BATILUM-766541 format. One line per 8 residues: their letters; for each residue z negated, y negated, x of N, C-alpha, C. Coordinates in Angstrom, 1 decimal, m for minus. Example, Ala and Ser with C-alpha at 12.3 -4.5 7.8 and 13.67 -1.06 7.14 Angstrom:
// residues 2
AS) m7.8,5.7,13.2,m7.8,4.5,12.3,m7.8,3.3,13.2  m7.1,2.2,12.8,m7.1,1.1,13.7,m7.9,0.0,12.9
END
This chain:
// residues 135
XXXXXXXX) 10.5,11.3,33.0,11.3,11.5,31.8,11.2,10.3,30.9  12.2,10.1,30.0,12.2,8.9,29.1,10.9,8.8,28.3  10.3,7.7,28.2,9.2,7.4,27.4,7.8,7.7,28.0  7.7,8.4,29.1,6.5,8.9,29.6,5.6,7.7,30.2  6.2,6.6,30.5,5.5,5.5,31.1,5.2,4.4,30.0  5.6,4.6,28.8,5.3,3.6,27.8,3.9,3.8,27.2  3.5,2.6,26.6,2.2,2.7,25.9,2.3,3.4,24.6  1.3,3.9,24.0,1.4,4.6,22.7,2.0,3.6,21.7
XXXXXXXX) 1.7,2.4,21.7,2.3,1.4,20.7,3.8,1.3,20.9  4.2,1.3,22.2,5.7,1.2,22.5,6.4,2.5,22.0  5.7,3.7,22.2,6.3,4.9,21.8,6.5,4.9,20.2  5.4,4.5,19.5,5.5,4.5,18.1,6.6,3.6,17.6  6.7,2.4,18.2,7.7,1.5,17.8,9.1,2.0,18.1  9.2,2.7,19.3,10.5,3.2,19.7,10.9,4.4,18.7  9.9,5.1,18.2,10.2,6.2,17.2,10.8,5.5,15.9  10.2,4.4,15.4,10.7,3.7,14.3,12.1,3.2,14.5
XXXXXXXX) 12.3,2.6,15.7,13.6,2.1,16.1,14.7,3.2,16.1  14.4,4.3,16.7,15.3,5.4,16.8,15.6,6.0,15.4  14.6,6.1,14.6,14.9,6.6,13.2,15.8,5.6,12.5  15.5,4.3,12.6,16.3,3.3,11.9,17.7,3.3,12.4  17.9,3.6,13.7,19.3,3.6,14.3,20.0,4.9,14.1  19.3,5.8,13.4,19.9,7.2,13.2,20.2,7.9,14.5  19.4,7.6,15.5,19.5,8.1,16.9,18.7,9.4,17.1  19.3,10.5,16.7,18.6,11.8,16.7,18.2,12.1,18.2
XXXXXXXX) 19.0,11.9,19.2,18.7,12.1,20.6,17.5,11.2,21.0  17.5,10.0,20.5,16.4,9.1,20.9,15.1,9.6,20.2  15.2,10.0,19.0,14.0,10.6,18.3,13.5,11.8,19.1  14.4,12.7,19.4,14.0,13.9,20.1,13.3,13.7,21.4  13.7,12.6,22.1,13.2,12.3,23.4,11.7,11.8,23.3  11.3,11.4,22.1,10.0,10.8,21.9,9.0,11.9,21.4  9.4,13.0,20.9,8.6,14.0,20.2,8.0,15.0,21.2  6.7,15.3,21.0,6.1,16.4,21.6,6.6,17.7,20.9
XXXXXXXX) 6.7,18.8,21.6,7.2,20.0,20.9,6.3,20.5,19.8  5.0,20.1,19.8,4.1,20.5,18.8,3.9,19.4,17.8  4.8,18.4,17.7,4.7,17.3,16.8,4.3,17.7,15.4  3.5,16.9,14.7,3.1,17.2,13.3,3.4,15.9,12.5  4.2,16.0,11.4,4.5,14.9,10.6,3.9,15.1,9.2  3.1,14.2,8.7,2.4,14.3,7.4,2.8,13.2,6.6  3.2,13.5,5.3,3.6,12.4,4.4,2.4,11.9,3.7  2.6,10.9,2.8,1.5,10.3,2.1,0.7,11.2,1.2
XXXXXXXX) 1.2,12.3,0.9,0.5,13.3,0.0,m0.1,14.4,0.9  0.0,14.3,2.2,m0.7,15.2,3.0,0.2,16.5,3.3  1.4,16.5,2.8,2.3,17.6,3.1,2.8,17.5,4.6  3.0,18.6,5.3,3.2,18.6,6.7,4.5,19.3,7.1  5.0,18.8,8.2,6.1,19.5,8.9,5.5,19.7,10.3  5.7,20.9,10.9,5.1,21.2,12.2,6.2,21.6,13.2  6.1,20.9,14.3,7.1,21.2,15.4,8.2,20.2,15.4  8.6,19.9,16.6,9.7,18.9,16.8,11.0,19.3,16.1
XXXXXXXX) 11.3,20.6,16.2,12.6,21.0,15.5,12.5,20.7,14.0  11.4,21.0,13.4,11.3,20.7,11.9,11.4,19.2,11.6  10.8,18.4,12.5,10.8,16.9,12.3,12.2,16.4,12.5  12.9,16.9,13.5,14.3,16.5,13.8,15.2,16.9,12.6  15.0,18.0,12.1,15.8,18.5,10.9,15.5,17.5,9.7  14.3,17.2,9.6,13.9,16.3,8.5,14.5,14.9,8.6  14.5,14.4,9.9,15.1,13.1,10.1,16.6,13.1,9.8  17.3,14.2,10.2,18.7,14.3,10.0,19.0,14.4,8.5
XXXXXXXX) 18.1,15.1,7.7,18.3,15.3,6.3,18.0,14.0,5.6  17.0,13.2,6.0,16.8,11.9,5.4,18.0,11.0,5.7  18.6,11.0,6.9,19.7,10.2,7.2,20.9,10.6,6.2  21.0,11.9,5.9,22.1,12.3,5.0,21.9,11.8,3.5  20.6,11.9,3.0,20.4,11.6,1.6,20.0,10.2,1.4  19.6,9.5,2.4,19.3,8.0,2.2,19.8,7.3,3.5  21.1,7.1,3.6,21.6,6.5,4.9,21.2,5.1,5.1  20.8,4.4,4.1,20.4,3.0,4.3,18.8,2.8,4.4
XXXXXXXX) 18.1,3.9,4.4,16.6,3.9,4.5,16.3,3.3,5.9  15.4,2.4,5.9,14.9,1.9,7.2,13.4,1.5,7.0  12.7,1.4,8.1,11.3,1.0,8.1,11.2,m0.3,8.9  10.5,m1.2,8.3,10.1,m2.5,8.9,8.6,m2.5,9.2  8.3,m2.8,10.4,6.9,m2.8,10.8,6.4,m4.3,10.9  5.4,m4.7,10.2,4.8,m6.0,10.3,3.7,m6.1,11.3  3.0,m5.0,11.5,1.9,m5.1,12.5,1.6,m3.7,13.0  1.3,m3.7,14.3,1.0,m2.4,15.0,m0.2,m2.7,15.9
XXXXXXXX) m1.2,m1.9,15.8,m2.4,m2.0,16.6,m2.7,m0.7,17.3  m3.0,m0.8,18.6,m3.3,0.4,19.4,m4.7,0.5,19.7  m5.3,1.7,19.6,m6.7,2.0,20.1,m6.6,3.3,20.8  m6.5,3.3,22.1,m6.4,4.5,22.9,m5.0,5.1,22.6  m5.0,6.4,22.2,m3.8,7.1,21.9,m3.3,7.0,20.5  m4.1,6.3,19.7,m3.9,6.1,18.2,m3.2,4.7,18.0  m2.2,4.7,17.2,m1.5,3.4,16.8,m1.5,3.4,15.3  m2.0,2.3,14.7,m2.0,2.0,13.3,m0.9,1.0,13.0
XXXXXXXX) 0.0,1.3,12.1,1.1,0.5,11.8,1.2,0.1,10.3  1.6,m1.1,9.9,1.8,m1.4,8.5,3.1,m2.1,8.4  3.7,m1.8,7.2,5.0,m2.4,6.9,5.6,m1.9,5.6  6.9,m1.5,5.6,7.5,m1.0,4.4,8.7,m0.2,4.8  9.0,0.7,3.8,10.2,1.4,3.8,11.2,0.7,2.9  12.4,0.5,3.3,13.4,m0.2,2.5,14.6,0.6,2.3  15.2,0.6,1.0,16.4,1.3,0.7,16.9,0.7,m0.6  18.2,0.9,m0.9,18.8,0.5,m2.1,18.2,1.4,m3.3
XXXXXXXX) 17.7,2.5,m2.9,17.0,3.4,m3.9,15.6,2.9,m4.1  15.2,2.3,m5.2,13.9,1.7,m5.4,12.8,2.7,m5.2  13.0,4.0,m5.4,11.9,5.0,m5.3,11.5,5.1,m3.8  12.4,4.7,m2.9,12.1,4.8,m1.4,11.6,3.5,m0.9  11.6,2.4,m1.7,11.2,1.1,m1.2,9.7,1.0,m1.5  8.9,0.9,m0.5,7.4,0.9,m0.7,6.7,0.3,0.5  5.6,m0.4,0.3,4.8,m0.9,1.4,3.9,0.3,1.8  3.8,0.5,3.1,3.2,1.7,3.6,2.5,1.4,4.9
XXXXXXXX) 1.5,2.3,5.2,0.8,2.2,6.5,1.1,3.6,7.1  1.1,3.6,8.4,1.2,4.9,9.2,0.2,4.9,10.3  m0.1,6.1,10.8,m0.8,6.3,12.0,0.1,7.2,12.9  0.0,6.9,14.2,0.8,7.6,15.2,m0.2,8.0,16.3  m0.1,9.2,16.8,m0.9,9.6,17.9,0.1,10.0,19.0  m0.2,9.4,20.2,0.7,9.6,21.3,m0.1,10.1,22.5  0.4,11.2,23.1,m0.2,11.7,24.3,0.9,11.9,25.4  0.6,11.5,26.6,1.5,11.6,27.7,2.9,11.1,27.4
XXXXXXXX) 2.9,10.0,26.7,4.2,9.4,26.4,5.0,10.0,25.3  4.4,11.0,24.6,5.2,11.7,23.5,4.4,11.6,22.2  5.1,11.5,21.1,4.5,11.4,19.8,4.1,12.8,19.4  2.8,13.0,19.1,2.2,14.3,18.7,1.9,14.3,17.2  1.7,13.1,16.6,1.4,13.1,15.2,1.8,11.8,14.6  2.4,12.0,13.3,2.8,10.8,12.5,2.3,11.1,11.1  1.5,10.1,10.6,1.0,10.3,9.2,1.3,9.0,8.4  1.9,9.2,7.3,2.2,8.1,6.3,1.0,8.0,5.3
XXXXXXXX) 0.7,6.8,4.9,m0.3,6.5,3.9,0.2,5.6,2.9  1.2,6.1,2.1,1.7,5.3,1.0,0.9,5.5,m0.3  1.3,4.9,m1.4,0.6,5.0,m2.6,0.6,6.5,m3.0  m0.6,7.0,m3.5,m0.7,8.4,m3.9,0.3,8.8,m5.0  0.7,7.9,m5.8,1.6,8.2,m6.9,3.0,8.4,m6.4  3.3,7.9,m5.2,4.7,8.1,m4.7,4.9,9.6,m4.4  6.2,10.0,m4.5,6.6,11.3,m4.2,6.3,11.8,m2.8  6.4,13.0,m2.6,6.2,13.6,m1.3,7.5,13.7,m0.6
XXXXXXXX) 7.6,13.0,0.6,8.8,13.1,1.4,9.1,14.6,1.8  8.0,15.2,2.3,8.2,16.6,2.7,8.6,17.5,1.5  8.0,17.3,0.4,8.4,18.0,m0.8,9.8,17.8,m1.2  10.3,16.5,m1.1,11.7,16.2,m1.4,12.6,17.0,m0.4  12.3,17.0,0.9,13.1,17.7,1.9,13.1,19.2,1.6  12.0,19.7,1.2,12.0,21.2,0.9,12.9,21.4,m0.3  12.9,20.6,m1.3,13.7,20.8,m2.5,15.2,20.6,m2.2  15.5,19.9,m1.1,16.9,19.7,m0.7,17.3,20.8,0.3
XXXXXXX) 16.4,21.7,0.6,16.8,22.9,1.4,16.3,22.9,2.8  15.4,22.0,3.1,14.7,22.0,4.5,14.0,23.3,4.6  14.3,24.0,5.7,13.6,25.3,5.9,12.7,25.3,7.2  12.3,24.2,7.7,11.4,24.1,8.8,10.0,24.6,8.5  9.2,24.7,9.5,7.8,25.1,9.3,7.1,24.0,8.6  6.2,24.3,7.7,5.4,23.3,7.1,4.2,23.9,6.4  3.2,23.1,6.2,2.0,23.5,5.5,1.6,22.5,4.5
END
């Protein structure tokens, strides 16, 4: 299946590329069914369906949002990435770090580590009507 022979770093970078390309099918192919997405405030989305819904909602409310990665380092199944989120909306433009955990070629965890003062992406999605599982 797609992505199963890639390194964890390749999977993490492919996830960023698919998100930037607004390729929902490409994102879905990279996600473990039990995927957990955590934003910089620690709010979580659980399950691939909730993450896919969030990606679609972000695409709708911030169609120019993209992530640029400056550095990615792999240690086993963990990938640490640094870069920035860019958008015409200054509230969405921020230098950020992320961690990604990949098992068997699928992304099982994505954690953002932005400035604590920045808003919660998961909170924003909930306010906009996201109804996926979250904690």
